[in-house]
BALOBA-1460 file (C-alpha; in Angstrom, 3 decimals):
// residues 382
<rec num="1" residu="m" x="-16.176" y="19.384" z="40.225"/>
<rec num="2" residu="s" x="-14.077" y="18.914" z="37.124"/>
<rec num="3" residu="t" x="-13.295" y="21.916" z="34.940"/>
<rec num="4" residu="p" x="-14.168" y="22.179" z="31.221"/>
<rec num="5" residu="a" x="-10.478" y="22.322" z="30.388"/>
<rec num="6" residu="t" x="-9.940" y="18.943" z="32.011"/>
<rec num="7" residu="v" x="-12.717" y="17.443" z="29.913"/>
<rec num="8" residu="a" x="-11.501" y="19.055" z="26.683"/>
<rec num="9" residu="v" x="-7.846" y="18.077" z="27.164"/>
<rec num="10" residu="p" x="-7.461" y="14.669" z="28.844"/>
<rec num="11" residu="p" x="-4.166" y="13.740" z="30.509"/>
<rec num="12" residu="e" x="-1.393" y="12.471" z="28.248"/>
<rec num="13" residu="s" x="-1.747" y="8.920" z="29.544"/>
<rec num="14" residu="q" x="-5.441" y="8.917" z="28.597"/>
<rec num="15" residu="r" x="-4.703" y="10.318" z="25.145"/>
<rec num="16" residu="l" x="-2.104" y="7.613" z="24.583"/>
<rec num="17" residu="r" x="-4.620" y="4.961" z="25.629"/>
<rec num="18" residu="d" x="-7.132" y="6.486" z="23.218"/>
<rec num="19" residu="v" x="-4.614" y="6.219" z="20.379"/>
<rec num="20" residu="a" x="-3.578" y="2.667" z="21.242"/>
<rec num="21" residu="f" x="-7.129" y="1.372" z="21.623"/>
<rec num="22" residu="l" x="-8.455" y="2.976" z="18.431"/>
<rec num="23" residu="f" x="-5.653" y="1.925" z="16.109"/>
<rec num="24" residu="l" x="-5.295" y="-1.560" z="17.548"/>
<rec num="25" residu="r" x="-9.014" y="-2.058" z="16.912"/>
<rec num="26" residu="l" x="-8.718" y="-0.705" z="13.377"/>
<rec num="27" residu="g" x="-5.602" y="-2.812" z="12.813"/>
<rec num="28" residu="f" x="-7.594" y="-5.964" z="13.553"/>
<rec num="29" residu="t" x="-10.836" y="-5.010" z="11.786"/>
<rec num="30" residu="a" x="-10.099" y="-2.509" z="8.982"/>
<rec num="31" residu="f" x="-10.565" y="-4.582" z="5.826"/>
<rec num="32" residu="g" x="-11.158" y="-3.137" z="2.364"/>
<rec num="33" residu="g" x="-7.996" y="-1.236" z="1.487"/>
<rec num="34" residu="p" x="-6.774" y="2.358" z="2.008"/>
<rec num="35" residu="a" x="-10.033" y="4.088" z="1.029"/>
<rec num="36" residu="a" x="-11.962" y="2.057" z="3.602"/>
<rec num="37" residu="h" x="-9.267" y="2.693" z="6.233"/>
<rec num="38" residu="i" x="-9.458" y="6.458" z="5.678"/>
<rec num="39" residu="a" x="-13.247" y="6.425" z="5.928"/>
<rec num="40" residu="l" x="-13.107" y="4.508" z="9.218"/>
<rec num="41" residu="m" x="-10.496" y="6.880" z="10.640"/>
<rec num="42" residu="e" x="-12.560" y="9.925" z="9.688"/>
<rec num="43" residu="d" x="-15.632" y="8.481" z="11.340"/>
<rec num="44" residu="e" x="-13.756" y="7.624" z="14.539"/>
<rec num="45" residu="t" x="-11.533" y="10.689" z="14.976"/>
<rec num="46" residu="v" x="-13.785" y="13.431" z="13.574"/>
<rec num="47" residu="t" x="-17.397" y="12.303" z="14.002"/>
<rec num="48" residu="r" x="-17.331" y="10.096" z="17.086"/>
<rec num="49" residu="h" x="-14.383" y="11.209" z="19.222"/>
<rec num="50" residu="k" x="-13.871" y="14.754" z="17.846"/>
<rec num="51" residu="w" x="-10.098" y="14.670" z="18.048"/>
<rec num="52" residu="l" x="-9.918" y="17.243" z="15.243"/>
<rec num="53" residu="s" x="-12.149" y="19.064" z="12.760"/>
<rec num="54" residu="r" x="-13.066" y="17.716" z="9.343"/>
<rec num="55" residu="d" x="-11.010" y="20.483" z="7.686"/>
<rec num="56" residu="e" x="-7.983" y="19.488" z="9.755"/>
<rec num="57" residu="f" x="-8.528" y="15.840" z="8.825"/>
<rec num="58" residu="l" x="-8.655" y="16.759" z="5.119"/>
<rec num="59" residu="d" x="-5.418" y="18.741" z="5.433"/>
<rec num="60" residu="l" x="-3.696" y="15.718" z="6.945"/>
<rec num="61" residu="l" x="-5.112" y="13.476" z="4.240"/>
<rec num="62" residu="g" x="-3.886" y="15.860" z="1.554"/>
<rec num="63" residu="i" x="-0.311" y="15.774" z="2.753"/>
<rec num="64" residu="a" x="-0.436" y="11.993" z="3.262"/>
<rec num="65" residu="n" x="-1.332" y="11.679" z="-0.422"/>
<rec num="66" residu="l" x="1.681" y="13.827" z="-1.329"/>
<rec num="67" residu="l" x="4.107" y="11.517" z="0.465"/>
<rec num="68" residu="p" x="5.457" y="8.151" z="-0.669"/>
<rec num="69" residu="g" x="4.438" y="5.161" z="1.393"/>
<rec num="70" residu="p" x="1.156" y="3.701" z="2.659"/>
<rec num="71" residu="s" x="-1.315" y="6.591" z="2.938"/>
<rec num="72" residu="s" x="-3.624" y="4.960" z="5.487"/>
<rec num="73" residu="s" x="-0.678" y="4.086" z="7.745"/>
<rec num="74" residu="e" x="0.611" y="7.643" z="7.426"/>
<rec num="75" residu="m" x="-2.837" y="8.912" z="8.433"/>
<rec num="76" residu="a" x="-2.713" y="6.709" z="11.536"/>
<rec num="77" residu="i" x="0.697" y="8.189" z="12.356"/>
<rec num="78" residu="y" x="-0.497" y="11.760" z="11.749"/>
<rec num="79" residu="l" x="-3.628" y="11.266" z="13.827"/>
<rec num="80" residu="g" x="-1.633" y="9.717" z="16.657"/>
<rec num="81" residu="f" x="0.651" y="12.759" z="16.571"/>
<rec num="82" residu="q" x="-2.292" y="15.161" z="16.619"/>
<rec num="83" residu="r" x="-3.866" y="13.372" z="19.578"/>
<rec num="84" residu="a" x="-0.846" y="12.583" z="21.745"/>
<rec num="85" residu="g" x="2.274" y="14.262" z="20.361"/>
<rec num="86" residu="w" x="5.475" y="12.402" z="19.527"/>
<rec num="87" residu="p" x="4.655" y="9.291" z="21.608"/>
<rec num="88" residu="g" x="1.288" y="9.178" z="19.856"/>
<rec num="89" residu="l" x="3.011" y="9.380" z="16.467"/>
<rec num="90" residu="i" x="4.855" y="6.132" z="17.151"/>
<rec num="91" residu="l" x="1.992" y="4.441" z="18.971"/>
<rec num="92" residu="g" x="-0.618" y="5.197" z="16.309"/>
<rec num="93" residu="g" x="1.470" y="3.770" z="13.491"/>
<rec num="94" residu="v" x="2.686" y="0.707" z="15.396"/>
<rec num="95" residu="c" x="-0.779" y="-0.216" z="16.655"/>
<rec num="96" residu="f" x="-2.275" y="0.058" z="13.168"/>
<rec num="97" residu="v" x="0.481" y="-1.945" z="11.443"/>
<rec num="98" residu="l" x="1.260" y="-4.589" z="14.075"/>
<rec num="99" residu="p" x="-1.936" y="-6.718" z="13.879"/>
<rec num="100" residu="a" x="-1.709" y="-7.144" z="10.112"/>
<rec num="101" residu="a" x="2.023" y="-7.843" z="10.303"/>
<rec num="102" residu="l" x="1.516" y="-10.566" z="12.908"/>
<rec num="103" residu="l" x="-1.265" y="-12.163" z="10.846"/>
<rec num="104" residu="a" x="0.853" y="-12.017" z="7.685"/>
<rec num="105" residu="g" x="3.753" y="-13.669" z="9.518"/>
<rec num="106" residu="l" x="1.484" y="-16.427" z="10.817"/>
<rec num="107" residu="i" x="0.092" y="-17.047" z="7.332"/>
<rec num="108" residu="a" x="3.629" y="-17.170" z="5.944"/>
<rec num="109" residu="w" x="4.534" y="-19.855" z="8.498"/>
<rec num="110" residu="v" x="1.472" y="-21.884" z="7.480"/>
<rec num="111" residu="y" x="2.251" y="-21.283" z="3.802"/>
<rec num="112" residu="l" x="5.795" y="-22.633" z="4.119"/>
<rec num="113" residu="r" x="4.681" y="-25.696" z="6.068"/>
<rec num="114" residu="y" x="1.496" y="-26.593" z="4.195"/>
<rec num="115" residu="g" x="1.600" y="-24.674" z="0.906"/>
<rec num="116" residu="s" x="2.171" y="-27.851" z="-1.084"/>
<rec num="117" residu="l" x="-0.876" y="-29.663" z="0.329"/>
<rec num="118" residu="p" x="-3.795" y="-30.086" z="-2.103"/>
<rec num="119" residu="q" x="-6.094" y="-27.929" z="0.054"/>
<rec num="120" residu="a" x="-3.625" y="-25.043" z="0.223"/>
<rec num="121" residu="t" x="-2.774" y="-25.361" z="-3.458"/>
<rec num="122" residu="g" x="-6.459" y="-25.307" z="-4.351"/>
<rec num="123" residu="m" x="-7.031" y="-22.242" z="-2.196"/>
<rec num="124" residu="l" x="-4.226" y="-20.295" z="-3.872"/>
<rec num="125" residu="y" x="-5.341" y="-21.483" z="-7.302"/>
<rec num="126" residu="a" x="-8.823" y="-20.053" z="-6.621"/>
<rec num="127" residu="i" x="-7.623" y="-16.807" z="-5.065"/>
<rec num="128" residu="r" x="-5.184" y="-15.727" z="-7.791"/>
<rec num="129" residu="p" x="-7.785" y="-14.890" z="-10.484"/>
<rec num="130" residu="v" x="-9.815" y="-12.916" z="-7.929"/>
<rec num="131" residu="i" x="-6.718" y="-10.869" z="-7.035"/>
<rec num="132" residu="v" x="-6.464" y="-9.825" z="-10.691"/>
<rec num="133" residu="v" x="-10.045" y="-8.513" z="-10.563"/>
<rec num="134" residu="v" x="-9.468" y="-6.714" z="-7.257"/>
<rec num="135" residu="v" x="-6.407" y="-4.923" z="-8.624"/>
<rec num="136" residu="l" x="-8.304" y="-4.036" z="-11.806"/>
<rec num="137" residu="q" x="-11.154" y="-2.570" z="-9.741"/>
<rec num="138" residu="a" x="-8.711" y="-0.433" z="-7.761"/>
<rec num="139" residu="l" x="-7.062" y="0.678" z="-11.001"/>
<rec num="140" residu="l" x="-10.345" y="1.845" z="-12.515"/>
<rec num="141" residu="r" x="-11.532" y="3.517" z="-9.326"/>
<rec num="142" residu="l" x="-8.295" y="5.421" z="-8.810"/>
<rec num="143" residu="g" x="-8.144" y="6.373" z="-12.477"/>
<rec num="144" residu="k" x="-11.343" y="8.404" z="-12.155"/>
<rec num="145" residu="t" x="-9.632" y="10.587" z="-9.571"/>
<rec num="146" residu="a" x="-6.039" y="10.690" z="-10.780"/>
<rec num="147" residu="l" x="-6.425" y="11.129" z="-14.560"/>
<rec num="148" residu="k" x="-7.941" y="14.602" z="-14.413"/>
<rec num="149" residu="t" x="-6.572" y="15.787" z="-17.784"/>
<rec num="150" residu="s" x="-5.655" y="14.259" z="-21.123"/>
<rec num="151" residu="l" x="-1.995" y="14.995" z="-20.337"/>
<rec num="152" residu="l" x="-2.128" y="12.784" z="-17.263"/>
<rec num="153" residu="g" x="-3.807" y="10.065" z="-19.328"/>
<rec num="154" residu="v" x="-0.907" y="10.210" z="-21.801"/>
<rec num="155" residu="l" x="1.600" y="9.970" z="-18.944"/>
<rec num="156" residu="a" x="-0.218" y="6.883" z="-17.634"/>
<rec num="157" residu="v" x="-0.125" y="5.188" z="-21.051"/>
<rec num="158" residu="c" x="3.583" y="6.015" z="-21.406"/>
<rec num="159" residu="a" x="4.197" y="4.482" z="-17.971"/>
<rec num="160" residu="v" x="2.518" y="1.244" z="-19.114"/>
<rec num="161" residu="l" x="4.691" y="1.070" z="-22.218"/>
<rec num="162" residu="l" x="7.920" y="1.892" z="-20.384"/>
<rec num="163" residu="s" x="7.151" y="-0.757" z="-17.761"/>
<rec num="164" residu="l" x="6.446" y="-3.383" z="-20.421"/>
<rec num="165" residu="f" x="9.787" y="-2.520" z="-22.042"/>
<rec num="166" residu="g" x="11.594" y="-3.123" z="-18.760"/>
<rec num="167" residu="v" x="12.219" y="0.395" z="-17.443"/>
<rec num="168" residu="g" x="12.392" y="0.434" z="-13.630"/>
<rec num="169" residu="p" x="9.347" y="1.833" z="-11.808"/>
<rec num="170" residu="v" x="11.410" y="4.362" z="-9.829"/>
<rec num="171" residu="w" x="12.607" y="6.019" z="-13.014"/>
<rec num="172" residu="i" x="9.130" y="5.951" z="-14.541"/>
<rec num="173" residu="l" x="7.735" y="7.811" z="-11.527"/>
<rec num="174" residu="l" x="10.622" y="10.281" z="-11.563"/>
<rec num="175" residu="l" x="10.198" y="11.021" z="-15.270"/>
<rec num="176" residu="s" x="6.445" y="11.440" z="-14.981"/>
<rec num="177" residu="g" x="6.725" y="13.779" z="-12.002"/>
<rec num="178" residu="v" x="9.321" y="15.958" z="-13.719"/>
<rec num="179" residu="l" x="7.340" y="16.099" z="-16.983"/>
<rec num="180" residu="s" x="4.223" y="17.106" z="-15.106"/>
<rec num="181" residu="v" x="6.091" y="19.981" z="-13.460"/>
<rec num="182" residu="l" x="7.728" y="21.014" z="-16.738"/>
<rec num="183" residu="i" x="4.334" y="21.356" z="-18.348"/>
<rec num="184" residu="q" x="2.404" y="22.808" z="-15.419"/>
<rec num="185" residu="q" x="5.113" y="24.895" z="-13.755"/>
<rec num="186" residu="g" x="7.411" y="25.863" z="-16.629"/>
<rec num="187" residu="r" x="11.048" y="26.313" z="-15.706"/>
<rec num="188" residu="r" x="10.599" y="25.382" z="-12.044"/>
<rec num="189" residu="w" x="11.573" y="21.794" z="-12.956"/>
<rec num="190" residu="r" x="14.834" y="21.981" z="-10.988"/>
<rec num="191" residu="q" x="12.850" y="22.094" z="-7.763"/>
<rec num="192" residu="a" x="11.099" y="18.914" z="-8.820"/>
<rec num="193" residu="v" x="14.429" y="17.125" z="-9.114"/>
<rec num="194" residu="v" x="15.265" y="18.221" z="-5.550"/>
<rec num="195" residu="f" x="11.971" y="16.652" z="-4.434"/>
<rec num="196" residu="f" x="13.209" y="13.208" z="-5.531"/>
<rec num="197" residu="p" x="16.707" y="12.864" z="-3.997"/>
<rec num="198" residu="f" x="16.101" y="9.279" z="-2.862"/>
<rec num="199" residu="f" x="15.353" y="8.117" z="-6.404"/>
<rec num="200" residu="a" x="18.994" y="8.391" z="-7.385"/>
<rec num="201" residu="a" x="20.172" y="5.576" z="-5.118"/>
<rec num="202" residu="p" x="18.659" y="2.251" z="-6.181"/>
<rec num="203" residu="v" x="19.750" y="-0.840" z="-4.301"/>
<rec num="204" residu="a" x="22.478" y="-2.735" z="-6.106"/>
<rec num="205" residu="a" x="21.439" y="-6.092" z="-7.483"/>
<rec num="206" residu="v" x="22.459" y="-9.074" z="-5.380"/>
<rec num="207" residu="t" x="21.749" y="-12.759" z="-5.752"/>
<rec num="208" residu="q" x="21.825" y="-13.898" z="-2.121"/>
<rec num="209" residu="v" x="19.231" y="-12.913" z="0.450"/>
<rec num="210" residu="t" x="20.717" y="-11.387" z="3.598"/>
<rec num="211" residu="l" x="18.981" y="-9.437" z="6.339"/>
<rec num="212" residu="g" x="20.914" y="-6.329" z="5.273"/>
<rec num="213" residu="s" x="19.962" y="-6.588" z="1.608"/>
<rec num="214" residu="l" x="16.355" y="-7.410" z="2.546"/>
<rec num="215" residu="f" x="16.158" y="-4.305" z="4.737"/>
<rec num="216" residu="l" x="17.596" y="-2.059" z="2.007"/>
<rec num="217" residu="v" x="15.226" y="-3.373" z="-0.653"/>
<rec num="218" residu="f" x="12.144" y="-2.755" z="1.477"/>
<rec num="219" residu="l" x="13.486" y="0.557" z="2.779"/>
<rec num="220" residu="k" x="13.738" y="1.711" z="-0.836"/>
<rec num="221" residu="l" x="10.228" y="0.470" z="-1.570"/>
<rec num="222" residu="g" x="8.833" y="2.356" z="1.406"/>
<rec num="223" residu="s" x="10.597" y="5.506" z="0.182"/>
<rec num="224" residu="v" x="9.427" y="5.544" z="-3.425"/>
<rec num="225" residu="v" x="5.984" y="3.938" z="-3.718"/>
<rec num="226" residu="f" x="3.336" y="6.616" z="-4.296"/>
<rec num="227" residu="g" x="-0.402" y="6.170" z="-4.618"/>
<rec num="228" residu="s" x="-2.338" y="3.058" z="-3.654"/>
<rec num="229" residu="g" x="-0.784" y="0.091" z="-1.948"/>
<rec num="230" residu="y" x="-1.502" y="-1.795" z="-5.160"/>
<rec num="231" residu="v" x="1.280" y="0.209" z="-6.868"/>
<rec num="232" residu="l" x="3.609" y="-1.720" z="-4.557"/>
<rec num="233" residu="l" x="3.000" y="-4.753" z="-6.751"/>
<rec num="234" residu="a" x="4.857" y="-3.185" z="-9.663"/>
<rec num="235" residu="f" x="7.875" y="-2.469" z="-7.460"/>
<rec num="236" residu="l" x="7.818" y="-5.908" z="-5.865"/>
<rec num="237" residu="r" x="7.759" y="-7.583" z="-9.233"/>
<rec num="238" residu="s" x="10.501" y="-5.361" z="-10.653"/>
<rec num="239" residu="d" x="12.864" y="-5.856" z="-7.709"/>
<rec num="240" residu="l" x="12.100" y="-9.281" z="-6.272"/>
<rec num="241" residu="v" x="10.956" y="-11.252" z="-9.322"/>
<rec num="242" residu="v" x="12.752" y="-9.689" z="-12.305"/>
<rec num="243" residu="r" x="15.939" y="-8.161" z="-10.904"/>
<rec num="244" residu="l" x="16.847" y="-10.226" z="-7.845"/>
<rec num="245" residu="h" x="14.992" y="-13.486" z="-8.626"/>
<rec num="246" residu="w" x="14.087" y="-13.918" z="-4.977"/>
<rec num="247" residu="l" x="10.426" y="-14.701" z="-5.744"/>
<rec num="248" residu="t" x="8.470" y="-16.423" z="-8.501"/>
<rec num="249" residu="e" x="5.421" y="-14.878" z="-10.160"/>
<rec num="250" residu="k" x="3.168" y="-17.296" z="-8.261"/>
<rec num="251" residu="q" x="4.765" y="-16.433" z="-4.931"/>
<rec num="252" residu="l" x="4.181" y="-12.749" z="-5.672"/>
<rec num="253" residu="l" x="0.504" y="-13.435" z="-6.372"/>
<rec num="254" residu="d" x="0.245" y="-15.398" z="-3.137"/>
<rec num="255" residu="a" x="1.860" y="-12.510" z="-1.238"/>
<rec num="256" residu="v" x="-0.680" y="-10.133" z="-2.770"/>
<rec num="257" residu="a" x="-3.495" y="-12.463" z="-1.674"/>
<rec num="258" residu="v" x="-2.203" y="-12.357" z="1.907"/>
<rec num="259" residu="g" x="-2.193" y="-8.562" z="1.785"/>
<rec num="260" residu="q" x="-5.846" y="-8.703" z="0.715"/>
<rec num="261" residu="i" x="-7.215" y="-11.198" z="3.224"/>
<rec num="262" residu="t" x="-5.580" y="-9.547" z="6.240"/>
<rec num="263" residu="p" x="-6.867" y="-6.294" z="7.766"/>
<rec num="264" residu="g" x="-4.782" y="-3.150" z="7.956"/>
<rec num="265" residu="p" x="-2.272" y="-1.831" z="5.401"/>
<rec num="266" residu="v" x="-1.589" y="-3.734" z="2.174"/>
<rec num="267" residu="f" x="2.109" y="-2.999" z="2.738"/>
<rec num="268" residu="t" x="2.242" y="-5.852" z="5.271"/>
<rec num="269" residu="t" x="2.687" y="-7.975" z="2.156"/>
<rec num="270" residu="a" x="6.331" y="-7.214" z="2.987"/>
<rec num="271" residu="t" x="6.018" y="-9.208" z="6.213"/>
<rec num="272" residu="f" x="4.872" y="-12.287" z="4.316"/>
<rec num="273" residu="i" x="7.647" y="-11.948" z="1.735"/>
<rec num="274" residu="g" x="10.290" y="-11.352" z="4.391"/>
<rec num="275" residu="y" x="9.227" y="-14.530" z="6.195"/>
<rec num="276" residu="l" x="9.398" y="-16.539" z="2.962"/>
<rec num="277" residu="l" x="12.896" y="-15.275" z="2.247"/>
<rec num="278" residu="a" x="14.525" y="-15.251" z="5.693"/>
<rec num="279" residu="g" x="12.155" y="-16.563" z="8.347"/>
<rec num="280" residu="p" x="10.907" y="-14.562" z="11.354"/>
<rec num="281" residu="k" x="13.919" y="-12.230" z="11.314"/>
<rec num="282" residu="g" x="13.330" y="-11.544" z="7.636"/>
<rec num="283" residu="a" x="9.679" y="-10.765" z="8.342"/>
<rec num="284" residu="a" x="10.660" y="-8.261" z="11.044"/>
<rec num="285" residu="v" x="13.387" y="-6.652" z="8.926"/>
<rec num="286" residu="a" x="11.157" y="-6.299" z="5.856"/>
<rec num="287" residu="t" x="8.310" y="-4.827" z="7.920"/>
<rec num="288" residu="v" x="10.547" y="-2.265" z="9.619"/>
<rec num="289" residu="g" x="12.209" y="-1.384" z="6.322"/>
<rec num="290" residu="i" x="9.022" y="-0.702" z="4.382"/>
<rec num="291" residu="f" x="7.243" y="1.270" z="7.147"/>
<rec num="292" residu="l" x="10.204" y="3.235" z="8.548"/>
<rec num="293" residu="p" x="10.086" y="5.947" z="5.826"/>
<rec num="294" residu="a" x="6.409" y="6.631" z="6.646"/>
<rec num="295" residu="f" x="7.265" y="7.361" z="10.296"/>
<rec num="296" residu="l" x="10.219" y="9.559" z="9.320"/>
<rec num="297" residu="l" x="8.277" y="11.499" z="6.675"/>
<rec num="298" residu="v" x="5.373" y="12.188" z="9.021"/>
<rec num="299" residu="a" x="7.787" y="13.299" z="11.751"/>
<rec num="300" residu="v" x="9.517" y="15.705" z="9.350"/>
<rec num="301" residu="t" x="6.380" y="17.130" z="7.708"/>
<rec num="302" residu="g" x="4.136" y="17.266" z="10.790"/>
<rec num="303" residu="p" x="5.157" y="20.756" z="11.990"/>
<rec num="304" residu="w" x="4.591" y="22.383" z="8.564"/>
<rec num="305" residu="v" x="1.940" y="20.136" z="7.076"/>
<rec num="306" residu="f" x="-0.429" y="22.943" z="6.124"/>
<rec num="307" residu="q" x="2.165" y="24.888" z="4.120"/>
<rec num="308" residu="l" x="3.145" y="21.812" z="2.089"/>
<rec num="309" residu="r" x="-0.520" y="20.998" z="1.523"/>
<rec num="310" residu="k" x="-0.917" y="24.318" z="-0.349"/>
<rec num="311" residu="s" x="2.218" y="23.992" z="-2.487"/>
<rec num="312" residu="t" x="1.415" y="24.184" z="-6.209"/>
<rec num="313" residu="l" x="4.766" y="22.596" z="-7.039"/>
<rec num="314" residu="a" x="4.059" y="19.582" z="-4.823"/>
<rec num="315" residu="s" x="0.602" y="19.258" z="-6.376"/>
<rec num="316" residu="a" x="2.058" y="19.248" z="-9.905"/>
<rec num="317" residu="i" x="4.582" y="16.568" z="-8.962"/>
<rec num="318" residu="l" x="1.861" y="14.470" z="-7.359"/>
<rec num="319" residu="d" x="-0.314" y="14.685" z="-10.491"/>
<rec num="320" residu="g" x="2.441" y="13.176" z="-12.616"/>
<rec num="321" residu="i" x="3.388" y="10.555" z="-10.060"/>
<rec num="322" residu="n" x="-0.211" y="9.410" z="-9.618"/>
<rec num="323" residu="a" x="-0.672" y="9.085" z="-13.379"/>
<rec num="324" residu="a" x="2.500" y="6.989" z="-13.678"/>
<rec num="325" residu="s" x="1.458" y="4.927" z="-10.655"/>
<rec num="326" residu="l" x="-1.735" y="3.946" z="-12.439"/>
<rec num="327" residu="g" x="0.266" y="2.982" z="-15.509"/>
<rec num="328" residu="l" x="2.490" y="0.759" z="-13.378"/>
<rec num="329" residu="m" x="-0.595" y="-0.836" z="-11.839"/>
<rec num="330" residu="a" x="-1.978" y="-1.559" z="-15.304"/>
<rec num="331" residu="a" x="1.283" y="-3.159" z="-16.429"/>
<rec num="332" residu="v" x="1.574" y="-5.374" z="-13.368"/>
<rec num="333" residu="t" x="-2.068" y="-6.417" z="-13.766"/>
<rec num="334" residu="l" x="-1.173" y="-7.824" z="-17.175"/>
<rec num="335" residu="y" x="1.677" y="-9.852" z="-15.674"/>
<rec num="336" residu="l" x="-0.498" y="-11.119" z="-12.826"/>
<rec num="337" residu="a" x="-3.245" y="-12.140" z="-15.249"/>
<rec num="338" residu="r" x="-0.772" y="-14.102" z="-17.350"/>
<rec num="339" residu="t" x="0.210" y="-16.113" z="-14.276"/>
<rec num="340" residu="a" x="-3.260" y="-16.520" z="-12.772"/>
<rec num="341" residu="l" x="-5.368" y="-17.346" z="-15.856"/>
<rec num="342" residu="v" x="-4.200" y="-20.855" z="-16.665"/>
<rec num="343" residu="d" x="-7.402" y="-22.619" z="-17.747"/>
<rec num="344" residu="v" x="-11.146" y="-22.211" z="-18.338"/>
<rec num="345" residu="a" x="-11.961" y="-22.363" z="-14.633"/>
<rec num="346" residu="t" x="-9.692" y="-19.447" z="-13.769"/>
<rec num="347" residu="v" x="-11.101" y="-17.371" z="-16.639"/>
<rec num="348" residu="l" x="-14.609" y="-18.074" z="-15.336"/>
<rec num="349" residu="a" x="-13.447" y="-17.075" z="-11.852"/>
<rec num="350" residu="v" x="-12.319" y="-13.699" z="-13.213"/>
<rec num="351" residu="i" x="-15.682" y="-13.161" z="-14.932"/>
<rec num="352" residu="v" x="-17.701" y="-14.100" z="-11.850"/>
<rec num="353" residu="g" x="-15.445" y="-12.025" z="-9.616"/>
<rec num="354" residu="a" x="-15.810" y="-9.002" z="-11.911"/>
<rec num="355" residu="v" x="-19.611" y="-9.291" z="-11.863"/>
<rec num="356" residu="l" x="-19.693" y="-9.540" z="-8.071"/>
<rec num="357" residu="l" x="-17.305" y="-6.633" z="-7.580"/>
<rec num="358" residu="f" x="-18.547" y="-4.234" z="-10.248"/>
<rec num="359" residu="r" x="-22.254" y="-5.086" z="-10.403"/>
<rec num="360" residu="y" x="-23.070" y="-6.089" z="-6.835"/>
<rec num="361" residu="r" x="-20.203" y="-4.255" z="-5.070"/>
<rec num="362" residu="i" x="-19.246" y="-7.209" z="-2.889"/>
<rec num="363" residu="n" x="-16.437" y="-6.317" z="-0.497"/>
<rec num="364" residu="s" x="-13.163" y="-7.588" z="-1.957"/>
<rec num="365" residu="g" x="-12.171" y="-9.208" z="1.339"/>
<rec num="366" residu="w" x="-15.337" y="-11.350" z="1.362"/>
<rec num="367" residu="l" x="-14.818" y="-12.241" z="-2.292"/>
<rec num="368" residu="i" x="-11.277" y="-13.443" z="-1.658"/>
<rec num="369" residu="l" x="-12.405" y="-15.372" z="1.416"/>
<rec num="370" residu="g" x="-15.148" y="-17.049" z="-0.625"/>
<rec num="371" residu="a" x="-12.666" y="-18.033" z="-3.336"/>
<rec num="372" residu="a" x="-10.335" y="-19.459" z="-0.692"/>
<rec num="373" residu="i" x="-13.125" y="-21.560" z="0.840"/>
<rec num="374" residu="l" x="-14.159" y="-22.922" z="-2.560"/>
<rec num="375" residu="g" x="-10.551" y="-23.755" z="-3.361"/>
<rec num="376" residu="v" x="-10.146" y="-25.671" z="-0.094"/>
<rec num="377" residu="l" x="-13.456" y="-27.516" z="-0.456"/>
<rec num="378" residu="f" x="-12.993" y="-28.667" z="-4.037"/>
<rec num="379" residu="g" x="-9.201" y="-28.782" z="-4.191"/>
<rec num="380" residu="h" x="-7.167" y="-28.448" z="-7.327"/>
<rec num="381" residu="t" x="-3.614" y="-28.955" z="-8.456"/>
<rec num="382" residu="p" x="-2.923" y="-26.538" z="-11.302"/>
């Protein structure tokens, strides 16, 4: 007869299998963005499998929101750690990220081989306006949560203006975080500067793509992007389109579309871009670079997650960063719209997409898939 303790605490091998099975399944099926991913994880780990309590889940979610990087991927890493220790930390994150990365790499291969065909061109032409609406929806939804005071609204507007005038997104986030602490915490601003040591080392501009430079660019992105995965767009555009000239505006939009139509974290957009720039090795290097900080940050914060969760200083910094992140999202939405809205048909696509998303709450993944099908069926060369 088995003991209660054996039932309550399965062997390590079983716990590792639990982690691998759950996050592989979510990696293949979790469409809808970070909010949907978090909801699915809560249902699986708290309600169905009872790996932890709801309060414990909320504590982990709170600290994940305080860290840079993809919050849903960080939750997978945290939950893997809670279930199966250090091996679970690695397994949970890898199993959640790997399916989307493989799909993004496959799509990149198809894109490079067939992207100039009329069907593929028509598909991308139809998807781009819908991406603008999807990003706008995320911007409005996140704004309701992040812009809790008029001060934070002002910081968001300032971030839009600074971005439009060419200020780098890293420095916009840094400035907004420090200002938020100055106002909310008084003279404790010096601690805020300590919180951002990695901001002071931007990657030097280069003109040639190498595996080393590709890794450093995406390592920096994984270390400084706060908020939704959509904020990544502002950083991608600033680094890869404006500063390094590795991508065009249209290629960036296409990369965003891939991040939307694949399950799992939006950050696997990096896999697609890495493949475009340097083939399979580039895809692997970019993926490792952008997700590595998430694994390291979870490993460092895991033992004292609850203390950091209650830090008023960290909360003040996060308020400012989230406000600036929304401003960056708004600025990049303007740039994306300028590239995507090229004629009457694309304007109509934005209007129809907005009605379906905002009025009928169609899942964004289905909307993008529908646009892709229409683009393939009718074809178009913009």
